[in-house]
N, C-alpha and C positions, 0 to 999 in steps of 0.2 A: 531544549527549554532543564535543565541538571536537576530535580525532583524527577526528572522521569529514566536520566542516561540508564541507571542502576537497573532497573524493567528490563528496556529495551536492548537491552545482554541477556540482559538472564533465558536460560533454557528453557522457563516458560512457556515468552515469550516468541523466539525467533523459532520453536518447535510448534504450537499453535499459530501463526504468521505465515510458516511453510507448507502444513498443511493447506489453512486457510487458502493459500496463492494454488496447494497443486488444487483442489478442491472447485477451483475456478476456473481450470487451464491453462494460468500467468496470465487474461482477456479483462480488459474493468468492465468493472460491471455498469457503469456508467453510458461506459460508448455504445454495446452490446445495448443496449435500450434504444438506446441510439439509432442499433442493424446497424451500425461500424462494429469488428474488429482491431483493436485494441493491443499491444501488450500493456499488462497495467502492475506498476513498476513499487504501486505503495502499498500497503495495508492498512487503510483509515479506520480510523473508531468513530462512529456516526456518533454517538455519544461522547467529546472531546472530552482524554487522559486529566483528571486537576489534582492536587495535590490528595486532596481530598477523599477521590475515588480508588485515585490507581492503588491503592490493597486494596479493593474487590473485583472476587475473583470477573462477576456476572458482569462488571462494565470491560474494563481491562482485558480477557478474555477468550468470552461470550465471540462463538458466531455470530449470536443475529446483531451482536455492535458492531460488525465488522464488513469491513466491501474492499475486494479489491481495483483498486482508480490506475488512471496513468497522471502524466504526473503533473497534464496543468488541468484535468479534470480533477486530479485534488488543488492546484494555487484558486482553479473557481473555487473550491469551497470551502478553500480557509481567504480566497479577495485577496492574498497579499504576496502567493509564491510561497516558493517553498521556504522553510526554514532550514537551520543547518541541522537541528534532533528528529526532520523526516527524513535527511540524504542517507543513509546507511540503516534503515528497519531490520536488515538479516546478515547480519553480522559480518559482514565488506560483502557477502551475496551478490551477484551479480544475474537475477536472474530472468535477465537480456538473453545477457548469455545461454542459462543451459537452453533455455528455447528457441538458440541457434539469430538470436536478432541483436543486428552490433552492441555496443554498444556508445555513448553520447547522447545527445537528445532528437528527440524523435519528435519529425517532420509532422503532423494529426496528417493531413493523404499519405502520405512519402508509404506511412508505415502500415494503413484503414482496410480494410476491409471489409467494400459492402455486402453483407451476406439477406 
């Protein structure tokens, strides 16, 4: 979304998202609740950002409003698949590679480990 482009490129967001992902061991929190280990690729805002709240740090940057999710869970959350504004939340960094995962789309079963 155009109003969010500057925010997602900001050092504040990049640092927050990176630290949050690291704190969650780069694993999808929703999948973990189902007993499955799957790499997280997106830091999702539970309360979605809007032009009215994007400048409110308690919403945009608070860890209480964030969730590390895989692409499939993120699609389910938005009920219509990923849009362009969710594809590069980390300034071009591919956290899958940082965690020795291959790039490309993930097969839910191929990359999942029951815990």
